[in-house]
C-alpha positions as CSV (number, residue, x, y, z in Angstrom):
1,M,80.4,112.4,92.7
2,I,82.2,115.1,90.7
3,N,80.9,117.1,87.7
4,L,82.8,119.6,85.7
5,L,81.2,122.8,84.5
6,G,82.9,124.6,81.7
7,L,85.8,122.3,80.8
8,A,87.3,124.8,78.4
9,L,87.9,127.4,81.1
10,A,91.3,127.7,82.8
11,Q,89.5,127.4,86.2
12,P,86.3,125.4,85.7
13,S,83.7,125.1,88.4
14,V,84.0,121.6,90.0
15,Q,81.0,120.2,91.7
16,F,81.4,117.7,94.5
17,S,78.2,116.0,95.5
18,F,77.2,113.3,98.0
19,D,73.9,111.4,98.1
20,A,72.6,111.5,101.6
21,P,68.9,112.4,101.7
22,A,68.4,111.7,105.4
23,A,71.5,113.6,106.6
24,R,71.0,116.8,108.6
25,I,74.2,118.4,107.6
26,V,77.1,117.5,105.2
27,R,80.4,119.3,105.0
28,Y,83.3,119.1,102.5
29,A,86.8,118.7,104.1
30,G,90.1,118.3,102.2
31,D,93.0,120.0,100.7
32,L,90.8,123.0,99.7
33,T,89.8,123.6,103.4
34,G,93.0,122.7,105.2
35,W,91.2,119.4,106.2
36,K,88.8,121.3,108.3
37,P,85.1,120.5,107.7
38,E,84.3,124.0,106.7
39,G,83.2,123.4,103.1
40,V,79.5,124.3,103.3
41,M,77.4,122.0,101.1
42,T,73.9,122.8,99.9
43,K,71.2,120.3,99.7
44,K,69.6,119.9,96.2
45,G,67.0,117.1,96.2
46,K,68.6,114.0,97.7
47,K,72.2,115.3,97.2
48,W,74.5,117.7,99.0
49,V,76.6,119.8,96.7
50,Y,79.9,121.8,97.1
51,T,81.2,123.9,94.2
52,A,84.8,125.2,93.8
53,K,86.8,126.8,91.1
54,L,90.0,124.8,90.4
55,P,92.8,124.9,87.8
56,A,92.4,122.4,85.0
57,D,95.6,120.6,86.2
58,A,94.6,120.4,89.9
59,R,94.6,117.3,92.0
60,V,92.9,117.5,95.4
61,E,92.1,114.9,98.1
62,Y,89.0,115.2,100.2
63,Q,86.2,113.5,102.3
64,F,82.7,114.4,103.3
65,V,81.6,114.8,106.9
66,V,78.1,113.5,107.2
67,D,76.4,114.4,110.5
68,G,79.9,114.4,112.1
69,K,81.1,111.2,110.5
70,W,83.8,111.2,107.9
71,A,83.0,109.4,104.6
72,L,84.6,108.8,101.2
73,D,83.0,109.8,98.0
74,P,81.6,106.4,96.7
75,L,81.7,107.6,93.1
76,A,85.3,108.9,93.1
77,P,88.6,107.0,93.2
78,S,90.4,106.8,96.5
79,F,94.0,106.6,97.5
80,D,96.1,105.5,100.5
81,N,96.9,108.8,102.3
82,G,100.0,107.4,103.9
83,L,98.6,107.8,107.4
84,G,96.7,104.5,107.6
85,G,93.6,105.7,105.8
86,R,92.3,106.6,102.4
87,N,91.0,109.8,100.8
88,S,88.8,110.5,97.8
89,V,90.6,112.2,94.9
90,Y,89.7,114.7,92.2
91,E,92.0,115.1,89.3
92,G,91.4,117.9,86.8
93,P,91.1,117.2,83.0
94,R,94.7,118.5,82.4
95,Y,96.3,116.8,85.4
96,Y,98.7,114.1,84.3
97,R,101.5,112.0,85.7
98,D,104.8,112.0,83.8
99,V,107.1,110.2,86.2
100,H,109.6,107.5,85.3
101,D,108.8,105.4,88.3
102,L,108.0,102.0,86.8
103,P,110.4,99.1,87.5
104,P,113.5,99.8,85.5
105,D,115.2,97.4,83.0
106,H,118.4,97.8,85.0
107,P,117.5,98.1,88.7
108,M,119.9,99.8,91.1
109,R,121.9,97.6,93.6
110,K,120.3,97.6,97.0
111,L,122.3,97.3,100.3
112,D,120.6,97.4,103.7
113,F,122.3,98.2,107.0
114,V,121.4,99.4,110.5
115,E,123.0,102.2,112.3
116,G,122.1,103.4,115.7
117,P,119.6,101.4,115.4
118,R,118.0,103.1,112.3
119,K,117.2,101.1,109.2
120,C,119.2,102.5,106.2
121,T,119.0,101.4,102.6
122,L,121.6,102.3,100.0
123,Y,121.0,102.1,96.3
124,L,123.9,102.2,93.8
125,P,123.7,102.3,90.0
126,G,125.0,99.6,87.7
127,E,128.0,97.4,88.6
128,A,130.5,98.4,91.3
129,T,133.5,100.4,90.1
130,A,136.7,101.7,91.8
131,S,135.9,105.3,91.0
132,K,134.9,107.4,94.0
133,S,132.8,109.8,92.0
134,L,129.1,109.1,92.8
135,A,127.0,111.9,94.2
136,L,124.8,110.7,97.1
137,L,121.3,111.9,97.9
138,V,120.3,111.2,101.5
139,L,116.5,111.1,102.0
140,A,114.6,111.5,105.3
141,D,111.5,109.3,105.9
142,G,113.5,106.6,104.1
143,S,111.1,103.7,104.0
144,E,108.2,105.9,103.1
145,Y,110.1,107.6,100.3
146,E,111.3,104.2,99.0
147,K,107.7,102.9,99.0
148,R,105.7,105.9,97.9
149,V,108.0,108.0,95.7
150,R,110.2,105.2,94.4
151,P,113.3,107.4,93.8
152,Q,115.3,104.2,93.2
153,N,113.1,103.5,90.1
154,I,113.1,107.1,88.9
155,V,116.9,107.5,89.2
156,A,117.6,104.2,87.5
157,N,115.3,105.0,84.6
158,L,116.7,108.5,84.2
159,I,120.3,107.2,84.2
160,Q,119.4,104.6,81.6
161,R,117.9,107.4,79.4
162,N,121.0,109.5,79.9
163,M,118.9,112.2,81.5
164,I,121.0,112.5,84.6
165,K,124.4,111.4,85.7
166,P,124.7,108.2,87.8
167,I,124.0,108.9,91.5
168,S,123.4,106.9,94.6
169,I,120.5,107.2,97.1
170,L,120.5,106.6,100.8
171,F,117.2,106.2,102.6
172,I,117.2,106.7,106.4
173,T,114.1,105.7,108.4
174,P,113.5,107.7,111.6
175,L,112.7,106.4,115.0
176,D,110.7,109.5,116.0
177,R,110.5,112.0,113.1
178,M,109.2,114.8,115.4
179,Q,112.3,114.6,117.6
180,D,114.8,113.7,114.8
181,Y,113.7,116.4,112.4
182,W,112.3,119.1,114.5
183,K,112.3,119.3,118.3
184,N,115.7,117.8,119.1
185,S,117.4,117.3,115.8
186,L,121.1,117.8,116.5
187,P,121.7,114.2,117.8
188,Y,120.1,112.9,114.6
189,E,122.2,115.2,112.5
190,R,125.4,114.1,114.2
191,L,124.4,110.4,113.7
192,V,123.9,111.0,110.0
193,V,127.2,112.9,109.5
194,D,129.4,110.9,111.9
195,K,128.0,107.4,111.6
196,I,125.6,106.8,108.7
197,L,127.5,108.6,105.9
198,P,130.8,106.9,106.8
199,H,129.0,103.5,106.8
200,A,127.4,104.2,103.5
201,R,130.9,105.1,102.0
202,R,132.4,101.9,103.4
203,I,129.8,99.6,101.7
204,G,129.4,101.8,98.6
205,A,133.0,102.4,97.6
206,E,132.0,104.4,94.6
207,I,130.4,107.2,96.7
208,S,132.4,110.4,96.6
209,G,134.4,111.6,99.6
210,Q,133.7,115.2,98.6
211,A,131.2,117.1,100.8
212,S,130.1,119.0,97.6
213,Q,128.8,115.6,96.3
214,I,126.5,115.0,99.3
215,F,122.9,116.1,99.0
216,V,120.0,115.8,101.5
217,G,116.3,115.8,100.9
218,G,112.9,115.0,102.3
219,A,109.2,116.0,102.5
220,S,107.5,118.2,105.1
221,L,109.6,117.9,108.3
222,G,112.1,116.1,106.1
223,G,112.6,119.3,104.2
224,L,113.3,121.1,107.4
225,I,115.9,118.6,108.6
226,S,117.6,118.8,105.2
227,L,118.3,122.6,105.6
228,R,119.3,122.1,109.2
229,I,122.0,119.6,108.2
230,L,123.3,121.9,105.4
231,A,123.6,124.7,107.9
232,D,125.0,122.8,110.8
233,F,127.5,120.6,108.9
234,P,128.6,122.5,105.8
235,G,132.0,120.7,105.9
236,S,130.3,117.3,105.5
237,V,127.2,118.0,103.5
238,A,127.6,120.8,101.0
239,G,125.9,119.7,97.7
240,G,122.4,121.0,98.5
241,A,118.9,120.1,99.5
242,L,115.8,118.7,97.7
243,S,113.0,119.9,99.9
244,Q,109.4,119.0,99.1
245,S,106.7,120.9,101.0
246,G,109.3,121.8,103.6
247,A,107.6,122.4,107.0
248,F,109.6,125.6,107.7
249,S,106.7,127.3,109.4
250,V,107.3,125.3,112.6
251,A,110.9,126.5,112.8
252,P,111.0,130.0,111.3
253,E,114.5,130.5,112.6
254,Q,115.7,128.2,109.9
255,L,114.9,131.0,107.4
256,S,117.1,133.6,109.1
257,T,120.0,135.1,107.2
258,N,122.3,133.8,110.0
259,R,121.2,130.2,109.4
260,L,121.2,130.3,105.6
261,T,124.6,131.8,105.3
262,K,126.1,129.0,107.3
263,M,125.5,126.7,104.4
264,N,128.3,126.1,101.9
265,S,128.2,128.9,99.3
266,G,128.0,126.4,96.5
267,A,124.9,124.6,97.8
268,K,122.0,124.2,95.5
269,I,118.5,124.4,97.0
270,W,115.4,122.9,95.4
271,L,111.9,123.9,96.9
272,D,108.6,122.5,95.7
273,W,105.2,122.8,97.3
274,G,101.5,122.7,96.6
275,Q,99.1,125.5,96.1
276,Y,96.7,124.0,98.7
277,E,99.2,124.0,101.5
278,P,98.7,127.6,102.8
279,E,101.2,127.7,105.7
280,I,103.8,125.7,103.9
281,A,103.4,127.8,100.8
282,K,103.9,131.0,102.8
283,S,107.0,129.8,104.5
284,N,108.5,128.3,101.3
285,Q,107.9,131.5,99.4
286,S,109.5,133.4,102.1
287,L,112.5,131.1,102.0
288,L,112.7,131.3,98.3
289,T,112.8,135.1,98.4
290,R,115.5,135.1,101.1
291,L,117.6,132.7,99.1
292,K,117.4,135.0,96.0
293,L,118.4,138.0,98.1
294,L,121.4,136.1,99.4
295,H,122.3,134.9,95.9
296,I,122.1,131.3,97.0
297,H,121.5,128.9,94.1
298,Q,117.8,127.9,94.1
299,S,115.0,126.5,91.9
300,S,111.4,125.8,92.7
301,R,108.1,124.4,91.4
302,I,104.6,124.9,92.6
303,T,101.6,122.7,91.6
304,P,97.9,122.9,92.4
305,E,98.0,120.0,94.8
306,G,97.9,119.4,98.6
307,H,100.2,117.8,101.1
308,C,100.6,114.2,99.9
309,W,102.9,111.6,98.7
310,T,101.4,111.6,95.2
311,A,102.4,115.3,94.7
312,W,105.9,114.6,96.1
313,R,106.4,111.7,93.7
314,N,105.2,113.8,90.7
315,R,107.6,116.7,91.5
316,F,110.6,114.6,92.7
317,E,112.0,114.2,89.2
318,S,112.0,117.9,88.6
319,G,114.0,118.3,91.8
320,L,116.7,115.9,90.6
């Protein structure tokens, strides 16, 4: 159960409570504690209470740990966490979703193919044309992005409203994202550049042949692999990267001047992350500072949220 104390304040006190009169100890765990059960709760009557100060536009996911067992808040909404479970959710009084992700009046064309043997899905706007001018955004964690962020809906709706130019989207689903994006990424990068991109251009004749029109993106480790591809293959992927909560802290060498200056000089870098992602926030802020010093085109957005698909969906449109 959640109560708000002092709604008019910029950072009201938010009270999380759990009814467990027989429990010996209850802890709060979630975005605010790095998902460690370190939120000390105080017993008041039959309830255990945890109080935190949060911005009015915050969104945090959490659970309670009751005598060592994890439990949802029965009086709060819960959401699929994308990892096979659910988390309870608190949304501040000024938190709102403003995402054009509903099914569009004019859906994009969908083309599925397999390469190496990874599932790939290409979305193209409108009807086929002979013009080879479409920019292409290649997204890591393809099937998850397609399902949870719904870029194909966002892009179609924004194109219809004349808010962005027509673009195409390519979703690539990894076999082992830890290997593909982090520990041994070069074979995956070569597959994308040498096999998957040419295949996408063959079936999507409108896609530009210019490297400057190819962009890469992803969330968490997907943000990391995006910058790696930009640095390792600037002659093939030169448009830029849309990185959401990029996990650069696991590969700090990616933030080095040597790596960043390997990217095409015209590449555009978008970084977004949540206030409640301490390690990711630190590494992304460091990267943003380095990009500015090197005069590399960059933009960013930070929101009072954690490491989750809901936050990435809400910030995705800004990255476009």
